[in-house]
CHARMM internal coordinates of N, CA and C (Angstrom, degrees):
IC EDIT
DIST 1 N 1 CA 1.4439
DIST 1 CA 1 C 1.5301
ANGL 1 N 1 CA 1 C 107.85
DIST 1 C 2 N 1.3085
ANGL 1 CA 1 C 2 N 116.31
DIHE 1 N 1 CA 1 C 2 N 135.33
DIST 2 N 2 CA 1.4591
ANGL 1 C 2 N 2 CA 122.19
DIHE 1 CA 1 C 2 N 2 CA 177.79
DIST 2 CA 2 C 1.5269
ANGL 2 N 2 CA 2 C 108.06
DIHE 1 C 2 N 2 CA 2 C -92.92
DIST 2 C 3 N 1.3235
ANGL 2 CA 2 C 3 N 117.86
DIHE 2 N 2 CA 2 C 3 N 120.70
DIST 3 N 3 CA 1.4622
ANGL 2 C 3 N 3 CA 119.07
DIHE 2 CA 2 C 3 N 3 CA 178.96
DIST 3 CA 3 C 1.5359
ANGL 3 N 3 CA 3 C 110.50
DIHE 2 C 3 N 3 CA 3 C -72.11
DIST 3 C 4 N 1.3123
ANGL 3 CA 3 C 4 N 116.20
DIHE 3 N 3 CA 3 C 4 N 134.71
DIST 4 N 4 CA 1.4610
ANGL 3 C 4 N 4 CA 122.04
DIHE 3 CA 3 C 4 N 4 CA 178.11
DIST 4 CA 4 C 1.5201
ANGL 4 N 4 CA 4 C 109.03
DIHE 3 C 4 N 4 CA 4 C -118.30
DIST 4 C 5 N 1.3279
ANGL 4 CA 4 C 5 N 116.78
DIHE 4 N 4 CA 4 C 5 N 144.26
DIST 5 N 5 CA 1.4603
ANGL 4 C 5 N 5 CA 118.43
DIHE 4 CA 4 C 5 N 5 CA 175.79
DIST 5 CA 5 C 1.5286
ANGL 5 N 5 CA 5 C 110.07
DIHE 4 C 5 N 5 CA 5 C -67.44
DIST 5 C 6 N 1.3154
ANGL 5 CA 5 C 6 N 117.99
DIHE 5 N 5 CA 5 C 6 N 154.48
DIST 6 N 6 CA 1.4755
ANGL 5 C 6 N 6 CA 120.62
DIHE 5 CA 5 C 6 N 6 CA -179.24
DIST 6 CA 6 C 1.5259
ANGL 6 N 6 CA 6 C 113.56
DIHE 5 C 6 N 6 CA 6 C -58.76
DIST 6 C 7 N 1.3211
ANGL 6 CA 6 C 7 N 117.05
DIHE 6 N 6 CA 6 C 7 N -24.75
DIST 7 N 7 CA 1.4680
ANGL 6 C 7 N 7 CA 120.15
DIHE 6 CA 6 C 7 N 7 CA -178.13
DIST 7 CA 7 C 1.5292
ANGL 7 N 7 CA 7 C 112.68
DIHE 6 C 7 N 7 CA 7 C -87.01
DIST 7 C 8 N 1.3341
ANGL 7 CA 7 C 8 N 118.34
DIHE 7 N 7 CA 7 C 8 N 1.94
DIST 8 N 8 CA 1.4680
ANGL 7 C 8 N 8 CA 121.43
DIHE 7 CA 7 C 8 N 8 CA -177.66
DIST 8 CA 8 C 1.5248
ANGL 8 N 8 CA 8 C 110.29
DIHE 7 C 8 N 8 CA 8 C -65.30
DIST 8 C 9 N 1.3345
ANGL 8 CA 8 C 9 N 115.25
DIHE 8 N 8 CA 8 C 9 N 136.73
DIST 9 N 9 CA 1.4629
ANGL 8 C 9 N 9 CA 120.91
DIHE 8 CA 8 C 9 N 9 CA 176.38
DIST 9 CA 9 C 1.5204
ANGL 9 N 9 CA 9 C 108.07
DIHE 8 C 9 N 9 CA 9 C -102.78
DIST 9 C 10 N 1.3325
ANGL 9 CA 9 C 10 N 116.21
DIHE 9 N 9 CA 9 C 10 N 134.03
DIST 10 N 10 CA 1.4549
ANGL 9 C 10 N 10 CA 122.03
DIHE 9 CA 9 C 10 N 10 CA -178.58
DIST 10 CA 10 C 1.5232
ANGL 10 N 10 CA 10 C 108.11
DIHE 9 C 10 N 10 CA 10 C -123.23
DIST 10 C 11 N 1.3313
ANGL 10 CA 10 C 11 N 115.98
DIHE 10 N 10 CA 10 C 11 N 127.87
DIST 11 N 11 CA 1.4550
ANGL 10 C 11 N 11 CA 122.15
DIHE 10 CA 10 C 11 N 11 CA 178.64
DIST 11 CA 11 C 1.5199
ANGL 11 N 11 CA 11 C 108.65
DIHE 10 C 11 N 11 CA 11 C -115.44
DIST 11 C 12 N 1.3323
ANGL 11 CA 11 C 12 N 116.88
DIHE 11 N 11 CA 11 C 12 N 130.15
DIST 12 N 12 CA 1.4557
ANGL 11 C 12 N 12 CA 122.65
DIHE 11 CA 11 C 12 N 12 CA 177.77
DIST 12 CA 12 C 1.5235
ANGL 12 N 12 CA 12 C 109.11
DIHE 11 C 12 N 12 CA 12 C -110.80
DIST 12 C 13 N 1.3174
ANGL 12 CA 12 C 13 N 116.58
DIHE 12 N 12 CA 12 C 13 N 123.61
DIST 13 N 13 CA 1.4598
ANGL 12 C 13 N 13 CA 120.96
DIHE 12 CA 12 C 13 N 13 CA 177.05
DIST 13 CA 13 C 1.5226
ANGL 13 N 13 CA 13 C 107.59
DIHE 12 C 13 N 13 CA 13 C -85.02
DIST 13 C 14 N 1.3214
ANGL 13 CA 13 C 14 N 117.35
DIHE 13 N 13 CA 13 C 14 N 113.83
DIST 14 N 14 CA 1.4611
ANGL 13 C 14 N 14 CA 121.56
DIHE 13 CA 13 C 14 N 14 CA -178.64
DIST 14 CA 14 C 1.5242
ANGL 14 N 14 CA 14 C 109.91
DIHE 13 C 14 N 14 CA 14 C -76.02
DIST 14 C 15 N 1.3051
ANGL 14 CA 14 C 15 N 115.88
DIHE 14 N 14 CA 14 C 15 N 149.32
DIST 15 N 15 CA 1.4536
ANGL 14 C 15 N 15 CA 120.52
DIHE 14 CA 14 C 15 N 15 CA 179.65
DIST 15 CA 15 C 1.5145
ANGL 15 N 15 CA 15 C 110.92
DIHE 14 C 15 N 15 CA 15 C 87.74
DIST 15 C 16 N 1.3099
ANGL 15 CA 15 C 16 N 116.10
DIHE 15 N 15 CA 15 C 16 N 171.61
DIST 16 N 16 CA 1.4600
ANGL 15 C 16 N 16 CA 121.72
DIHE 15 CA 15 C 16 N 16 CA -179.15
DIST 16 CA 16 C 1.5230
ANGL 16 N 16 CA 16 C 110.64
DIHE 15 C 16 N 16 CA 16 C -80.71
DIST 16 C 17 N 1.3099
ANGL 16 CA 16 C 17 N 115.85
DIHE 16 N 16 CA 16 C 17 N 140.81
DIST 17 N 17 CA 1.4589
ANGL 16 C 17 N 17 CA 122.97
DIHE 16 CA 16 C 17 N 17 CA 179.90
DIST 17 CA 17 C 1.5162
ANGL 17 N 17 CA 17 C 108.95
DIHE 16 C 17 N 17 CA 17 C -117.75
DIST 17 C 18 N 1.3248
ANGL 17 CA 17 C 18 N 116.56
DIHE 17 N 17 CA 17 C 18 N 138.54
DIST 18 N 18 CA 1.4619
ANGL 17 C 18 N 18 CA 120.83
DIHE 17 CA 17 C 18 N 18 CA 176.53
DIST 18 CA 18 C 1.5193
ANGL 18 N 18 CA 18 C 108.00
DIHE 17 C 18 N 18 CA 18 C -74.34
DIST 18 C 19 N 1.3300
ANGL 18 CA 18 C 19 N 116.63
DIHE 18 N 18 CA 18 C 19 N 102.33
DIST 19 N 19 CA 1.4550
ANGL 18 C 19 N 19 CA 121.00
DIHE 18 CA 18 C 19 N 19 CA -175.64
DIST 19 CA 19 C 1.5265
ANGL 19 N 19 CA 19 C 112.65
DIHE 18 C 19 N 19 CA 19 C -73.71
DIST 19 C 20 N 1.3306
ANGL 19 CA 19 C 20 N 117.74
DIHE 19 N 19 CA 19 C 20 N -6.45
DIST 20 N 20 CA 1.4694
ANGL 19 C 20 N 20 CA 120.43
DIHE 19 CA 19 C 20 N 20 CA 176.54
DIST 20 CA 20 C 1.5213
ANGL 20 N 20 CA 20 C 111.34
DIHE 19 C 20 N 20 CA 20 C -70.67
DIST 20 C 21 N 1.3254
ANGL 20 CA 20 C 21 N 117.76
DIHE 20 N 20 CA 20 C 21 N -10.62
DIST 21 N 21 CA 1.4608
ANGL 20 C 21 N 21 CA 121.45
DIHE 20 CA 20 C 21 N 21 CA 179.32
DIST 21 CA 21 C 1.5206
ANGL 21 N 21 CA 21 C 111.88
DIHE 20 C 21 N 21 CA 21 C -64.33
DIST 21 C 22 N 1.3161
ANGL 21 CA 21 C 22 N 117.80
DIHE 21 N 21 CA 21 C 22 N -26.62
DIST 22 N 22 CA 1.4578
ANGL 21 C 22 N 22 CA 121.59
DIHE 21 CA 21 C 22 N 22 CA -178.68
DIST 22 CA 22 C 1.5171
ANGL 22 N 22 CA 22 C 110.70
DIHE 21 C 22 N 22 CA 22 C 75.84
DIST 22 C 23 N 1.3171
ANGL 22 CA 22 C 23 N 115.56
DIHE 22 N 22 CA 22 C 23 N -175.30
DIST 23 N 23 CA 1.4534
ANGL 22 C 23 N 23 CA 120.70
DIHE 22 CA 22 C 23 N 23 CA -176.38
DIST 23 CA 23 C 1.5252
ANGL 23 N 23 CA 23 C 112.72
DIHE 22 C 23 N 23 CA 23 C -64.21
DIST 23 C 24 N 1.3353
ANGL 23 CA 23 C 24 N 116.48
DIHE 23 N 23 CA 23 C 24 N -39.88
DIST 24 N 24 CA 1.4664
ANGL 23 C 24 N 24 CA 119.21
DIHE 23 CA 23 C 24 N 24 CA -179.01
DIST 24 CA 24 C 1.5261
ANGL 24 N 24 CA 24 C 111.51
DIHE 23 C 24 N 24 CA 24 C -65.12
DIST 24 C 25 N 1.3170
ANGL 24 CA 24 C 25 N 117.52
DIHE 24 N 24 CA 24 C 25 N -43.27
DIST 25 N 25 CA 1.4604
ANGL 24 C 25 N 25 CA 121.41
DIHE 24 CA 24 C 25 N 25 CA 179.14
DIST 25 CA 25 C 1.5262
ANGL 25 N 25 CA 25 C 112.03
DIHE 24 C 25 N 25 CA 25 C -65.67
DIST 25 C 26 N 1.3309
ANGL 25 CA 25 C 26 N 116.71
DIHE 25 N 25 CA 25 C 26 N -38.86
DIST 26 N 26 CA 1.4580
ANGL 25 C 26 N 26 CA 119.83
DIHE 25 CA 25 C 26 N 26 CA 178.32
DIST 26 CA 26 C 1.5280
ANGL 26 N 26 CA 26 C 110.81
DIHE 25 C 26 N 26 CA 26 C -69.06
DIST 26 C 27 N 1.3305
ANGL 26 CA 26 C 27 N 117.22
DIHE 26 N 26 CA 26 C 27 N -33.62
DIST 27 N 27 CA 1.4670
ANGL 26 C 27 N 27 CA 120.19
DIHE 26 CA 26 C 27 N 27 CA 176.34
DIST 27 CA 27 C 1.5297
ANGL 27 N 27 CA 27 C 110.51
DIHE 26 C 27 N 27 CA 27 C -64.96
DIST 27 C 28 N 1.3319
ANGL 27 CA 27 C 28 N 117.17
DIHE 27 N 27 CA 27 C 28 N -40.27
DIST 28 N 28 CA 1.4636
ANGL 27 C 28 N 28 CA 121.08
DIHE 27 CA 27 C 28 N 28 CA 177.02
DIST 28 CA 28 C 1.5244
ANGL 28 N 28 CA 28 C 110.14
DIHE 27 C 28 N 28 CA 28 C -64.39
DIST 28 C 29 N 1.3458
ANGL 28 CA 28 C 29 N 117.00
DIHE 28 N 28 CA 28 C 29 N -41.42
DIST 29 N 29 CA 1.4682
ANGL 28 C 29 N 29 CA 120.40
DIHE 28 CA 28 C 29 N 29 CA 176.79
DIST 29 CA 29 C 1.5189
ANGL 29 N 29 CA 29 C 111.14
DIHE 28 C 29 N 29 CA 29 C -61.24
DIST 29 C 30 N 1.3148
ANGL 29 CA 29 C 30 N 116.14
DIHE 29 N 29 CA 29 C 30 N -39.78
DIST 30 N 30 CA 1.4618
ANGL 29 C 30 N 30 CA 120.74
DIHE 29 CA 29 C 30 N 30 CA 178.76
DIST 30 CA 30 C 1.5232
ANGL 30 N 30 CA 30 C 110.42
DIHE 29 C 30 N 30 CA 30 C -59.34
DIST 30 C 31 N 1.3217
ANGL 30 CA 30 C 31 N 116.49
DIHE 30 N 30 CA 30 C 31 N -41.43
DIST 31 N 31 CA 1.4649
ANGL 30 C 31 N 31 CA 120.74
DIHE 30 CA 30 C 31 N 31 CA -179.55
DIST 31 CA 31 C 1.5213
ANGL 31 N 31 CA 31 C 112.03
DIHE 30 C 31 N 31 CA 31 C -72.12
DIST 31 C 32 N 1.3181
ANGL 31 CA 31 C 32 N 117.91
DIHE 31 N 31 CA 31 C 32 N -45.08
DIST 32 N 32 CA 1.4668
ANGL 31 C 32 N 32 CA 120.93
DIHE 31 CA 31 C 32 N 32 CA -172.78
DIST 32 CA 32 C 1.5237
ANGL 32 N 32 CA 32 C 113.31
DIHE 31 C 32 N 32 CA 32 C -83.30
DIST 32 C 33 N 1.3279
ANGL 32 CA 32 C 33 N 117.66
DIHE 32 N 32 CA 32 C 33 N -43.75
DIST 33 N 33 CA 1.4644
ANGL 32 C 33 N 33 CA 120.39
DIHE 32 CA 32 C 33 N 33 CA -174.42
DIST 33 CA 33 C 1.5258
ANGL 33 N 33 CA 33 C 111.37
DIHE 32 C 33 N 33 CA 33 C -86.97
DIST 33 C 34 N 1.3254
ANGL 33 CA 33 C 34 N 116.34
DIHE 33 N 33 CA 33 C 34 N -49.51
DIST 34 N 34 CA 1.4633
ANGL 33 C 34 N 34 CA 120.06
DIHE 33 CA 33 C 34 N 34 CA -178.11
DIST 34 CA 34 C 1.5304
ANGL 34 N 34 CA 34 C 112.78
DIHE 33 C 34 N 34 CA 34 C -86.03
DIST 34 C 35 N 1.3404
ANGL 34 CA 34 C 35 N 116.27
DIHE 34 N 34 CA 34 C 35 N -12.07
DIST 35 N 35 CA 1.4730
ANGL 34 C 35 N 35 CA 123.00
DIHE 34 CA 34 C 35 N 35 CA -179.55
DIST 35 CA 35 C 1.5278
ANGL 35 N 35 CA 35 C 111.81
DIHE 34 C 35 N 35 CA 35 C 54.50
DIST 35 C 36 N 1.3346
ANGL 35 CA 35 C 36 N 115.16
DIHE 35 N 35 CA 35 C 36 N 43.96
DIST 36 N 36 CA 1.4543
ANGL 35 C 36 N 36 CA 122.60
DIHE 35 CA 35 C 36 N 36 CA 178.19
DIST 36 CA 36 C 1.5249
ANGL 36 N 36 CA 36 C 108.48
DIHE 35 C 36 N 36 CA 36 C -128.87
DIST 36 C 37 N 1.3223
ANGL 36 CA 36 C 37 N 116.38
DIHE 36 N 36 CA 36 C 37 N 157.03
DIST 37 N 37 CA 1.4537
ANGL 36 C 37 N 37 CA 121.01
DIHE 36 CA 36 C 37 N 37 CA 175.82
DIST 37 CA 37 C 1.5231
ANGL 37 N 37 CA 37 C 109.21
DIHE 36 C 37 N 37 CA 37 C -84.29
DIST 37 C 38 N 1.3367
ANGL 37 CA 37 C 38 N 117.41
DIHE 37 N 37 CA 37 C 38 N 128.96
DIST 38 N 38 CA 1.4618
ANGL 37 C 38 N 38 CA 118.88
DIHE 37 CA 37 C 38 N 38 CA 178.51
DIST 38 CA 38 C 1.5258
ANGL 38 N 38 CA 38 C 112.51
DIHE 37 C 38 N 38 CA 38 C -67.88
DIST 38 C 39 N 1.3252
ANGL 38 CA 38 C 39 N 117.35
DIHE 38 N 38 CA 38 C 39 N -10.68
DIST 39 N 39 CA 1.4669
ANGL 38 C 39 N 39 CA 122.81
DIHE 38 CA 38 C 39 N 39 CA -179.73
DIST 39 CA 39 C 1.5251
ANGL 39 N 39 CA 39 C 111.84
DIHE 38 C 39 N 39 CA 39 C -103.08
DIST 39 C 40 N 1.3293
ANGL 39 CA 39 C 40 N 117.56
DIHE 39 N 39 CA 39 C 40 N 16.56
DIST 40 N 40 CA 1.4627
ANGL 39 C 40 N 40 CA 121.46
DIHE 39 CA 39 C 40 N 40 CA -175.27
DIST 40 CA 40 C 1.5240
ANGL 40 N 40 CA 40 C 113.74
DIHE 39 C 40 N 40 CA 40 C -78.78
DIST 40 C 41 N 1.3358
ANGL 40 CA 40 C 41 N 116.84
DIHE 40 N 40 CA 40 C 41 N -13.04
DIST 41 N 41 CA 1.4554
ANGL 40 C 41 N 41 CA 119.83
DIHE 40 CA 40 C 41 N 41 CA -176.50
DIST 41 CA 41 C 1.5122
ANGL 41 N 41 CA 41 C 112.75
DIHE 40 C 41 N 41 CA 41 C 93.93
DIST 41 C 42 N 1.3286
ANGL 41 CA 41 C 42 N 116.93
DIHE 41 N 41 CA 41 C 42 N -3.71
DIST 42 N 42 CA 1.4669
ANGL 41 C 42 N 42 CA 121.28
DIHE 41 CA 41 C 42 N 42 CA 178.09
DIST 42 CA 42 C 1.5265
ANGL 42 N 42 CA 42 C 109.21
DIHE 41 C 42 N 42 CA 42 C -78.26
DIST 42 C 43 N 1.3118
ANGL 42 CA 42 C 43 N 116.11
DIHE 42 N 42 CA 42 C 43 N 162.90
DIST 43 N 43 CA 1.4568
ANGL 42 C 43 N 43 CA 122.59
DIHE 42 CA 42 C 43 N 43 CA 177.14
DIST 43 CA 43 C 1.5231
ANGL 43 N 43 CA 43 C 108.24
DIHE 42 C 43 N 43 CA 43 C -100.39
DIST 43 C 44 N 1.3402
ANGL 43 CA 43 C 44 N 116.28
DIHE 43 N 43 CA 43 C 44 N 127.08
DIST 44 N 44 CA 1.4596
ANGL 43 C 44 N 44 CA 121.94
DIHE 43 CA 43 C 44 N 44 CA 179.89
DIST 44 CA 44 C 1.5202
ANGL 44 N 44 CA 44 C 108.07
DIHE 43 C 44 N 44 CA 44 C -115.04
DIST 44 C 45 N 1.3294
ANGL 44 CA 44 C 45 N 117.04
DIHE 44 N 44 CA 44 C 45 N 126.88
DIST 45 N 45 CA 1.4584
ANGL 44 C 45 N 45 CA 121.83
DIHE 44 CA 44 C 45 N 45 CA -179.26
DIST 45 CA 45 C 1.5225
ANGL 45 N 45 CA 45 C 109.75
DIHE 44 C 45 N 45 CA 45 C -117.19
DIST 45 C 46 N 1.3301
ANGL 45 CA 45 C 46 N 115.22
DIHE 45 N 45 CA 45 C 46 N 129.37
DIST 46 N 46 CA 1.4554
ANGL 45 C 46 N 46 CA 122.51
DIHE 45 CA 45 C 46 N 46 CA 178.76
DIST 46 CA 46 C 1.5163
ANGL 46 N 46 CA 46 C 108.85
DIHE 45 C 46 N 46 CA 46 C -118.74
DIST 46 C 47 N 1.3324
ANGL 46 CA 46 C 47 N 116.97
DIHE 46 N 46 CA 46 C 47 N 151.41
DIST 47 N 47 CA 1.4539
ANGL 46 C 47 N 47 CA 121.54
DIHE 46 CA 46 C 47 N 47 CA 178.97
DIST 47 CA 47 C 1.5216
ANGL 47 N 47 CA 47 C 108.85
DIHE 46 C 47 N 47 CA 47 C -118.17
DIST 47 C 48 N 1.3085
ANGL 47 CA 47 C 48 N 116.15
DIHE 47 N 47 CA 47 C 48 N 126.18
DIST 48 N 48 CA 1.4530
ANGL 47 C 48 N 48 CA 121.13
DIHE 47 CA 47 C 48 N 48 CA 175.86
DIST 48 CA 48 C 1.5187
ANGL 48 N 48 CA 48 C 110.23
DIHE 47 C 48 N 48 CA 48 C -85.41
DIST 48 C 49 N 1.3083
ANGL 48 CA 48 C 49 N 115.91
DIHE 48 N 48 CA 48 C 49 N 167.24
DIST 49 N 49 CA 1.4645
ANGL 48 C 49 N 49 CA 119.09
DIHE 48 CA 48 C 49 N 49 CA 176.99
DIST 49 CA 49 C 1.5238
ANGL 49 N 49 CA 49 C 108.45
DIHE 48 C 49 N 49 CA 49 C -104.64
DIST 49 C 50 N 1.2891
ANGL 49 CA 49 C 50 N 116.15
DIHE 49 N 49 CA 49 C 50 N 139.52
DIST 50 N 50 CA 1.4618
ANGL 49 C 50 N 50 CA 120.67
DIHE 49 CA 49 C 50 N 50 CA 178.36
DIST 50 CA 50 C 1.5169
ANGL 50 N 50 CA 50 C 109.02
DIHE 49 C 50 N 50 CA 50 C -84.22
DIST 50 C 51 N 1.3103
ANGL 50 CA 50 C 51 N 115.49
DIHE 50 N 50 CA 50 C 51 N 131.77
DIST 51 N 51 CA 1.4631
ANGL 50 C 51 N 51 CA 119.74
DIHE 50 CA 50 C 51 N 51 CA 178.44
DIST 51 CA 51 C 1.5221
ANGL 51 N 51 CA 51 C 108.84
DIHE 50 C 51 N 51 CA 51 C -79.62
DIST 51 C 52 N 1.2962
ANGL 51 CA 51 C 52 N 115.92
DIHE 51 N 51 CA 51 C 52 N 130.89
DIST 52 N 52 CA 1.4598
ANGL 51 C 52 N 52 CA 121.16
DIHE 51 CA 51 C 52 N 52 CA 177.54
DIST 52 CA 52 C 1.5166
ANGL 52 N 52 CA 52 C 107.30
DIHE 51 C 52 N 52 CA 52 C -109.71
DIST 52 C 53 N 1.2918
ANGL 52 CA 52 C 53 N 116.74
DIHE 52 N 52 CA 52 C 53 N 119.80
DIST 53 N 53 CA 1.4577
ANGL 52 C 53 N 53 CA 121.01
DIHE 52 CA 52 C 53 N 53 CA -175.83
DIST 53 CA 53 C 1.4810
ANGL 53 N 53 CA 53 C 110.59
DIHE 52 C 53 N 53 CA 53 C -99.33
END
COOR INIT
IC SEED 1 N 1 CA 1 C
IC BUILD
């Protein structure tokens, strides 16, 4: 478990995210969809979708 300070802000992106975007694509999503700065010090969590074959 990673200890977080009480003032830490955590943002959860609901729904499946295309994890092939990489860090740069997720940073752009953070700015456009969540309207937050990826450099703010907050924790952003994304969920990928599992491929079912």
